[in-house]
Each structure stands twice: as C-alpha cells, then as structure tokens.
C-alpha positions in Angstrom: 0.0 0.0 0.0 1.5 3.4 -1.0 2.3 5.8 1.9 0.6 9.2 1.7 2.9 11.9 3.0 0.9 14.8 4.3 2.4 18.3 4.9 -0.9 20.3 5.3 -0.4 23.1 7.8 3.3 23.4 7.1 5.0 26.1 5.2 8.2 25.4 3.3 10.8 27.7 1.8 12.5 26.1 -1.2 15.2 28.1 -2.9 16.2 27.7 -6.5 12.8 26.3 -7.5 12.4 27.4 -11.1 14.0 24.2 -12.6 15.7 20.9 -11.9 15.9 19.4 -8.5 14.4 22.5 -6.8 11.4 22.4 -9.1 10.8 18.7 -8.4 11.0 19.2 -4.7 8.6 22.1 -4.9 6.1 20.0 -6.8 6.3 17.1 -4.3 5.7 19.5 -1.4 2.8 21.1 -3.2 1.2 17.7 -3.9 1.6 16.9 -0.2 -0.4 19.9 0.8 2.3 22.3 2.0 2.2 26.0 1.6 5.4 26.9 -0.3 7.6 29.9 -0.7 9.7 29.5 -3.9 12.6 31.5 -5.1 14.1 32.2 -8.5 17.0 34.4 -9.5 15.6 36.0 -12.7 13.0 38.7 -11.9 11.2 38.2 -15.3 10.8 34.5 -14.7 9.5 35.0 -11.1 7.0 37.6 -12.4 5.8 35.2 -15.1 5.4 32.3 -12.7 3.5 34.6 -10.3 1.1 35.6 -13.1 0.6 32.0 -14.1 0.1 30.7 -10.5 -3.5 30.0 -9.6 -2.7 28.3 -6.3 -3.0 30.5 -3.2 -0.6 28.2 -1.3 2.3 29.1 -3.7 4.3 32.3 -3.3 7.1 33.2 -5.6 9.9 35.6 -4.5 12.9 36.9 -6.5 16.2 36.2 -4.7 19.8 37.2 -5.5 22.0 35.2 -3.1 25.3 36.2 -4.9 25.9 39.2 -2.5 25.4 39.9 1.2 23.1 42.7 0.2 21.0 40.4 -1.8 20.8 37.8 1.0 19.8 40.5 3.5 17.2 41.9 1.1 15.6 38.5 0.7 15.5 37.9 4.4 13.7 41.2 4.8 11.0 39.8 2.5 10.6 36.7 4.7 9.7 39.0 7.7 6.2 39.4 6.1 5.6 35.6 6.2 4.0 34.4 9.5 5.8 31.1 9.9 8.2 28.9 8.0 8.5 25.3 9.3 10.8 23.8 6.6 13.7 25.2 4.7 15.2 23.5 1.6 18.5 25.2 0.7 18.7 24.1 -2.9 19.9 27.2 -4.8 23.4 26.8 -6.1 25.8 27.6 -8.8 29.0 25.9 -10.2 32.1 27.2 -11.9 34.3 24.5 -13.4 37.8 25.6 -14.2 41.5 25.1 -13.2 42.1 26.0 -9.6 44.7 28.7 -10.4 42.2 30.4 -12.7 39.5 31.3 -10.1 39.1 35.0 -9.6 38.3 36.6 -6.3 34.9 37.6 -7.7 34.1 34.0 -8.7 35.1 32.8 -5.2 33.0 35.3 -3.4 30.0 34.7 -5.7 30.0 31.0 -5.5 30.6 30.9 -1.7 27.8 33.4 -1.2 25.2 31.5 -3.2 26.2 28.0 -2.1 27.2 28.5 1.5 26.6 32.0 2.9 23.0 32.1 1.8 22.0 28.7 3.4 23.9 29.7 6.6 22.1 33.1 6.8 18.7 31.8 6.0 18.9 29.1 8.6 20.2 31.6 11.1 17.1 33.7 10.6 14.6 30.8 10.4 15.8 28.8 13.4 14.5 31.5 15.7 10.9 30.8 14.8 11.5 27.1 14.6 12.9 27.0 18.1 9.9 29.0 19.5 7.5 26.4 18.0 9.6 23.4 18.9 9.6 22.1 15.3 11.7 22.6 12.2 13.2 20.8 9.3 16.2 22.0 7.3 17.5 20.2 4.2 20.8 21.4 2.6 21.2 20.2 -0.9 24.9 19.4 -1.2 26.4 17.2 -3.9 28.5 14.1 -4.5 31.4 16.6 -4.9 31.2 17.1 -1.2 32.2 13.4 -0.8 34.5 12.9 -3.8 36.0 15.3 -6.3 37.8 15.6 -9.6 39.9 18.2 -11.3 38.5 21.7 -11.7 36.0 21.2 -8.9 38.0 22.9 -6.1 35.6 25.8 -5.5 32.4 23.8 -5.7 33.8 21.0 -3.6 34.9 23.6 -1.0 31.4 25.1 -0.7 29.5 21.8 -0.7 31.8 20.2 1.9 31.4 23.3 4.1 27.6 22.7 3.8 28.0 19.3 5.4 29.9 20.7 8.4 27.2 23.3 8.8 24.5 20.6 8.6 26.2 18.5 11.4 26.8 21.5 13.7 23.3 22.9 13.3 21.7 19.4 13.9 23.6 19.1 17.2 22.9 22.6 18.4 19.2 22.6 17.7 18.3 19.0 18.2 16.8 19.7 21.7 14.1 21.8 20.0 13.0 19.1 17.5 14.8 20.9 14.6 16.1 18.1 12.3 18.8 19.2 9.9 20.1 16.9 7.1 21.8 17.1 3.8 21.2 15.3 0.6 24.0 14.9 -2.0 22.6 14.2 -5.5 24.8 12.5 -8.0 24.3 12.8 -11.8 20.7 13.8 -12.3 18.7 14.2 -15.5 17.8 17.8 -15.3 17.3 20.4 -18.1 20.7 21.8 -17.4 22.3 18.3 -17.6 20.7 17.6 -20.9 21.8 20.9 -22.3 25.4 20.6 -21.1 26.1 16.9 -21.9 25.7 15.1 -25.2 23.8 11.8 -25.4 27.1 10.0 -25.8 28.6 11.7 -22.7 25.5 10.8 -20.7 25.8 7.2 -21.9 29.5 7.0 -20.8 28.7 8.5 -17.4 25.8 6.2 -16.9 28.0 3.2 -17.5 30.1 4.3 -14.5 27.1 4.3 -12.1 26.2 1.0 -10.5 22.5 1.5 -11.3 23.5 2.3 -14.9 21.5 5.5 -15.2 21.1 9.1 -14.0 18.8 10.0 -11.2 15.4 11.5 -11.9 14.8 14.8 -10.1 11.8 13.2 -8.4 14.0 10.7 -6.7 15.9 13.5 -5.0 12.7 15.2 -4.2 11.1 12.2 -2.5 14.1 11.8 -0.2 13.8 15.5 0.8 10.0 15.0 1.3 10.6 12.0 3.5 13.1 13.8 5.7 10.7 16.7 6.3 7.7 14.5 6.9 6.3 12.9 10.1 7.9 9.6 8.8 11.2 11.1 9.9 11.4 11.8 13.6 15.0 10.7 14.4 17.3 11.2 11.5 19.4 14.4 11.9 22.9 15.6 11.1 23.2 13.1 8.2 24.2 13.4 4.6 22.4 11.1 2.2 24.1 10.4 -1.1 21.5 9.9 -3.8 23.9 8.8 -6.5 23.0 5.3 -7.6 26.2 4.0 -5.9 28.5 6.3 -7.9 30.6 7.4 -4.9 31.2 3.7 -3.9 33.1 2.8 -7.1 
C-alpha cells in the first residue's frame, strides 16, 4: 500500500525552485499539501510564474544570493511571512575551471550562493522554529562534497562546508526538535544536464554508475520529502548520497 505523505499546515521555503531538483522538490511538497515559498533568480521568470500561478498556497519571490546585500534583502521579504516550518536550501551555482584560474569575484559569488545564503537563511529561520519546537532543514549538497575531480576545487569547498554546517546545526538545535540533514545528489537528469552533456557523454557516465542510469529529479525530491515529513522523527545531522552508488566505485 502506498504511503501518503501529508504536509498540510506546514510552510516550506524552497530556494532555486524554477528548474531541476528545486522544481521537483517544490512539486512534491505542493502535492503533499504544504504552503510553499519558492525562489528564482531572474526577476522576469519570477514575475511570469507569479502571473501563471492560480494556487493561493504558492508564493514566488525573487532572490539574488550572490551578495550579502541580496541575501539580506531576501530575508527582509521573509519577515512578512508568518511562519516557515521547513527550509530547503537548494539554490546553487557551479564554476568548473582550473584552480589557479579562479578570480576573487568568482570565489565570493559561489561561496555566497552555495554556503553563505544557506547559513544566513537558517540563522534567521531557526529563531521561529525554536519557538515552535519544530523545524526541518535540508541542505542540498552534492556528491562533490564526498569525492571530487579536477576543476571542482571551488564547488567542492562550498559543498563540503555545507556538510559541516549541517552537522553543527543538527547538534545545536536537536533539543528543539529541529532536524537538519543534507542530501547529496549524483548525476541527475535535469534540463541543465541535458543541455550541457551530449547523449554519448551521458551514456558514458551512466556506465560508471552501478545503477547504470542518471537519477530522476523526483528521486531526489522524494528523499527530501521523507526527511521533512512525520515519517522522519529521528534522522538528523546526516548526509544522504542519492547517487546510484557512484561514490562507492
């Protein structure tokens, strides 16, 4: 018998929800009855999605996490929302290039989006979660927090930092029933993946994965949904690799 996950009465903030894994997570949470606050970087896209939205339980907000000013500006918007029970820190960027080629601006921007923003959002949201005695935070990391390869120095640095942040927050806020976990997706069949990799490249990569295929975004989303549901009452401080076994071989 299928298990019905119910999130009615809960409000979830999901960053980077316009496409890929973030979009899939948002859809699963909506289907489960949650009220969702969703972010996108491009103002025109957010305005279009707002116009097209007919569901009163969906709120779109534009967010630029690439600077401290942008992060603070977004947090100011959250002050008009009564309560946020769940935070999915999904927004992220990647810059693949030789280590010696990274500029200071690239370093600051990637760390701001991938690590400073999740840190700052959680710092703001745990205040309300602690008052209620309930909270769920999911940090979307990456297999490149567990393993790495050439030209991933900056991305691996940020995503590995996210795992340390996850563990520390879980320990500090566990007494208030705030569960904090990370998920680390492997190769996932998103729009961006299909645009950046040829069919032959995807075939080669699939052959290196024990399950012989890329993940579907819904498979990442279902793990996040489980961790935020009543089905999870005792898992915290963990990093779950959703990679078809790739990091094992």
